[in-house]
Each structure stands twice: as C-alpha cells, then as structure tokens.
N, C-alpha and C positions, 0 to 999 in steps of 0.2 A: 758398112752402115754404122754410124756413130751411136754410142750408147750413152744415155743421160748420166748415169752414175760415174762411168769411166771418164766421160768428157768433162764433167764438172770437177772431178778430182784432178785431171790433167790441167784444167784451167787454173785451179788453185795452186798447183805446183809452178805453173808458168808465172803467175803473179808474184809468188814468193821468191823464186830463184832468178828469173830473168828481169822482172820489173822492179824487184826489191821494194815492194810496197810494204807499208806498215801492217801489222796484224789486224788493226781495226779496219783498214781499207780492204784488205783481202777478205775479211769476214763479210763486209758489206757487198762486195762484188759477187761473192759466192752465194750470198743470200738472195741477191737479185735473180741470179740464174735459177736458184731453187724455187723462187716464187713462180716463175714461168712454168717450171716443171709441175708444181702443185696445181696451177690453173689447168694444165692439160689433164692431169689425173682426175681432178674434180669433174671435168666435163667429158670424161671417158674418151679422151683423145689419146689413144695409145700409139703415138707416132714418135720416131726418133727426131733428133734436132734438125736433120737435113730436110724434113718434110714440114717444118714450121713455115708458115706463109706470113706475108705482111698483114693479111686479114686477121689471122690468129693473134698477131702482136697487137693490132688495134683493139680486138676483143679483150685481150688481156689488160690493156690500159683502162678500157671502159669498166671492166670488172673491179680493178683496183679503186677507181673512182666511186663505184657503187658501194664498195666496202667502207668508204669514208676517207680514202687517202687523198691528200691535197694534190693540186696540180704540180706544186714544187716537188713533192715526194715522188709523184708519178714520173716526172721528168728525170729525177735522179735514178730511179729504178730502171728506166729505159736506157740510161747511159751505161748502167751495169750490164744489162742484157746485150746492148750493142758491143761492149767489150768482149763478152762471151762469144758472140758470133764472129767478131773480128779474129779472135783466137782460133776458132774452128776453121775459118778461111785460111789463115796463115799456116795451119797445120795440114791443109788439104783434106780436112775431114768433111767439109761441105763445100759446095761450089757457088751457092747463092746466099747472100746475106738478106734475110727477110726484114731486117730493120732499116735497110737503105731508104725505103720510100715512106717510112713512118715518121711523121713530124712529132716533135716533143709537145706535150700539152702546154697550152698557153699559161704561163705563170702569172703574168699581170698582177692581179691583186689576190690576197688571201681569200679563201672562201669565207663568207660572212657567218656561216653556221658551224664553224669549227673553232674551238677555243684552245689556246695553249694551256698546259697543265697549271701554270702560274695564274692564269685567268680563272680556271676552275676553282683554285684555292681562294682567290679574291671573292668570288661569288659565295662560296661556302662561308667564308669569314664574315660576309656582310649580313648573315642571318642573325637576328637577335634571339639568342638562346635563352633569354630571361623570360620569354613569353611562351604560352602554350602553342600558339601558331608558329612561332619560330622553331620550337622543338620539332613540330610536325614537318615544317618546310625543310629543315636541315635533313631529316630522315628521308624525305621524298627526293631531294636532290642527290643525296648519297646513293640511294637506290638507282636512280636514273643513270648516274655516271658509273656506278659499280657494275651494272648488269646490262646497260645498253638498251633499256626498254623503250618502246614507243609510248607516247603519252596515253593512248587508249589502254595499253597493257598496264600502265601504272594505275590509272583510275579504276581498273577492273581487278587489281591485285587482291587476292583473298587471303585471309589469315590461314585458312586450311591448306593453302598452297605455298606457305613459307616453311621451309624445312631448315630451320636455323642450325640444328645439330649437324646436318649434312652439308651446310653451306650452299644451299640451292633454293631457288624459287621456281615454281611452275607458272608459266604465263600462257595466255591464249592470244595468239597473234592473228595475222590476216588469214581469212578463210577458216577461222575457228581452229587453226592448227595449234596444238599445244607443244611446248618444249620446256626442258629444264635448263635453267641458266644459273651459273655460279654467282654467288653474291659475296662480296668481300667483307673483311672484318670490320672496317670502319662503318660500312653501311649497316651491318648487323648491330653494331654498338648503338648507333643513333636510332635505328628502328626499335631497339629494346628500350631506349630512353623514352621514345614516343609512346610505345604500347603500354609500358608500366607506369609512366608518369602523367600521361595526358589522355590517351584514348580510353583508358579504363574508367575515367571519371565522367565520360560523356553520357548523355541520355540518348541512346542510339535509336534511330527510327526503325520501325519494322521493315524488314527486307534488306537492311544494310548491316546486319549483325556480323557478316563475314567479310565486309569490305575493310581493307587495311586503313586507307587514308580518308578521314572524315572531316567535315567542316564543324564549326562550333555548335551547330544544331543537330549533329549526329547523323548527317546524311553524306553520301559520297560526293567527292569533289567533281566539278565539271572540268572539261578540257580548258575552257576559257579561263577558269579560276587559276589553273596551273600556269597558263601563259602569262596572266597578269602578275602572279607572284614572281615569276622568273624575270620579267621585264623590270619590275620594281627593284629587284635585287641587283640587276645589271646596272641600273641607273645609280643605285646607292654605292656600288663598287667602282663606279667611274668607267665602266666598260662601254665603249662607243659602238661596238658591233651590234647588228640586228640579230638577236638570238631568240630561241624558242626552246621548248622542251626537247625538240629533235636535235638541237645543238649538242646536248649531252650524249645522245646516241652516236652522232657522228664523231664526237670527241673520244668517246669510249673506243670505237673501232680504230680511229686514226692513231691514238696513243698506243694501243696494243700492236698494231701493224708496224708502226715506226719503231717500236721497241724490239721488234724481231719475232713477234708471235706468229704461229702457224696460221696461214690464211684460211685453211679449212676449219680450224677451231673458231676463228672470228666469224666466219660465214655461218657456222652452226649456231653460235650464240646469238647472232642477229636474227636468226630465223629466215635467212635468205634462201631462195632456190637458185639453182644455176642460172646465170644470165643468158648464156648463149645456147643452151639446150633445154629440153624439158626434163632432164634427169634431176632427181632430187640430190641435194648436197650430201656428201659422204657423212655417214653417221660416225660419231666419235665417242669413245668411252667417257663417261661422266668424270671419272677421276682425272683423266687427261685434261678435260676442259677446265676443271678446278685448278689443276697445276698451271695451266696457261695464265689464268688470272693471278695466281700467286707469283709467278715468275715475271710477268710483263706489265701488270696493271699498276699505275702509280700509287693507287690507294688500296693495295691488296693487304 
C-alpha cells in the first residue's frame, strides 16, 4: 500500500535525478501532489494514493475552482497530479491511474472576476487620495483585497472587531458564522488614514457608531454604492473586465494559492465549508494564518 509522504518524496527524487528538472519545476510538481493530499485531509478522506478515483480528482478540481483558482491554473495543477500518478504507475505502486478519464478544465478565456496583481495595483492607484471619499475608498479596497471579505462582510465591518495590534479583523459571514481573518500592513495603514483623517470628522447617525465605512452623511454604505465605486475606478484605470467587490475576494484567494499558500489556510480565511462533505474545514492556528498572509500575499 502506497504512503503519501513516502510516495511524494520518491516522486521528488525521481524528478530531480531521472528527469533532471529545474528546482522550480520540481517544487511545482511536488506542490501539486501536496494539494491533492491536502484536499483529502480536509475532507477526512484517509485513503492511500491507490484508492484515489477519477470522481475524487474531479471533486478536487471543483474545489480549487471554488477557492478562486483559474481554469488555467487548475489545468496546470492537474498536469502535476497526472505526473505524480504516472510515476506511481511506472514504479508499480498503483495499478490504475485515476486521472486518465479526467479532462482538463476548459481554459478558453480568463475568468472575468479575477484580476492580475498588476490590475489590482492599477485600481488602487486610480483612487484620488486628495479627497475624503478617496481616502475611504482606498481603505475599503485594501481591506477587501487584504482579507478576502464578501461585500456584505465589508459593509458590516465594526470598529470593535478590528484588532489592529494583532493584525486581525473579526467578520460575520454566511449563516452568521464569525471568523478571524488576518489583515495586511497596507490595509491597516490606509484604514488608519481613513479612521484618523476622515471618519473622525463625520456627524455619525445613531445606530452607525460602530460601522467602519460610512458615507458623507455618517451612515453605513450600501452594497450598491460599493459596486458603483469599484466600477467607476475600473473604468478610470482602463480595465475592461466586468468586475465587482467579489473580484477582490477571488483575486485574494487566487493570488495566495498560486503563490503557494496552504489550501486549508485559504479555505479558512474565506470562511468556506468543505465542498464535497458536511465536515467543517480544518481549524488552523491564528498565528499560522497570519504567517500565510505575510509569506504569500502580494500586499502583505
């Protein structure tokens, strides 16, 4: 019976000694096999490589897509997983390749709701920081991209749930489930600019005292207003894609995953439950989640 740790280690040795691949290529292939292993662990599927089926591989690809990975990156990950099972077949460690009947995701066009990091920067730079609204908008976008929040989580973000010293925000997601999410230095810097330079001068309406992002009349922003702000900035930045606040959430996840971040950490930060089972995603230590942001987020 093949063992995951041993098999992946042997696969790495094969790529280095027999295939003579570069260190970068070896790392990518090994990471792909590791992602499949993580998927099984998250879904409590304690099975060896030889018990992986094509159905499991398809579920794995669907899960990557749900986490925000583009079709192009899913296809590349599948190639790495295929190479891993090809190796196991060659070494007579398994008899059936579960990837044989699995088609690569259609790459066709890029997903319209995922931005490259350079496009994120263009959007941020399009904000007019000389105005109060611009200072607020920059802070909002930085928070969206830094922490992968849903638009409803952004509009409901509370001052009492921002733990700047610890580098976390507490958000209430779907089903009123709360989670702690790391927030990066850039986001905290612009949030501080907004809170100390703009928000503190507003005449805040009763009932909105704890809401972070407010309009000029001192009331919380609507979802529609945030959509409008982002669409206007996209046009100003010359970005042709159809984007929304959710674009920042998908981009947050995609950039972390493609940078090599642990899938379980990304799943926890997004507030996702397991896709293929009713098991809740694995709980991870807060310090570890913060380290993932520091290591892998482009604006950490």
